[in-house]
C-alpha positions in Angstrom: 8.7 -17.1 -15.0 6.9 -19.2 -14.4 2.9 -19.9 -15.3 0.4 -21.6 -13.3 -2.8 -22.8 -15.1 -5.6 -23.4 -12.8 -9.4 -24.3 -13.2 -11.9 -23.1 -10.3 -13.6 -26.2 -8.7 -15.4 -23.7 -5.8 -19.4 -23.3 -6.8 -19.3 -20.0 -5.3 -18.0 -16.8 -6.8 -14.6 -15.0 -5.3 -15.9 -12.8 -2.6 -13.1 -10.6 -0.2 -12.5 -13.4 2.5 -11.6 -16.2 -0.4 -9.4 -12.9 -2.0 -8.0 -12.0 1.0 -6.5 -15.7 2.0 -5.7 -15.8 -2.1 -3.8 -11.8 -1.8 -2.3 -12.8 1.8 -1.2 -16.1 0.8 0.9 -14.2 -2.7 2.0 -11.9 -0.4 4.2 -14.4 1.5 6.3 -15.8 -1.3 9.1 -13.8 -2.6 8.1 -14.2 -6.3 6.6 -11.2 -8.0 3.0 -12.8 -9.2 0.5 -11.3 -11.9 -3.6 -13.7 -11.9 -4.7 -13.7 -15.4 -8.3 -14.5 -16.3 -10.0 -13.8 -20.2 -7.8 -10.9 -20.8 -7.4 -9.1 -18.1 -3.8 -9.4 -16.1 -3.9 -8.3 -12.1 -1.2 -7.3 -9.4 -2.4 -10.9 -7.6 -1.4 -9.5 -4.2 -4.2 -6.6 -5.2 -7.5 -8.2 -3.4 -9.6 -5.3 -4.7 -8.6 -6.5 -8.5 -8.9 -10.0 -7.6 -12.3 -9.1 -6.6 -12.8 -7.0 -9.7 -12.3 -9.8 -12.1 -15.7 -11.5 -10.4 -13.6 -15.1 -10.2 -16.2 -18.2 -10.0 -16.1 -21.8 -10.1 -15.4 -23.2 -13.7 -13.5 -19.7 -14.4 -10.0 -21.0 -15.8 -7.7 -18.8 -15.1 -3.1 -18.6 -14.5 -0.8 -17.2 -12.5 2.4 -16.4 -13.2 5.2 -16.5 -11.7 8.5 -14.4 -11.7 12.1 -14.4 -9.2 14.6 -15.4 -7.5 12.7 -18.3 -5.6 10.2 -18.7 -8.4 9.9 -22.1 -8.5 9.4 -23.2 -5.3 7.1 -20.5 -4.8 5.0 -22.4 -8.2 4.2 -25.4 -5.4 3.5 -23.0 -3.1 0.9 -21.4 -4.5 -0.4 -24.8 -6.8 -0.7 -27.2 -3.1 -3.2 -23.8 -1.8 -5.0 -23.4 -4.6 -5.7 -26.7 -5.7 -6.2 -27.1 -2.2 -8.2 -23.9 -1.3 -9.9 -23.1 -4.9 
């Protein structure tokens, strides 16, 4: 299991378009991915769950990845997060 910590740099609330792009990106990975914010933990492939977290600029979030390709998937997800969020 690998954990990625990320602070959202985008100043806006994560809305449907951003959540959709994030979940599509995560679905393309071979690993199982969970998203954590505060005390909540969700399946990171669920767009409604991601929107429900009300993520906004400055929030600290983390992802856990588990699976055979978790190391490569963690690099891919980290690059996406740094570029888009």
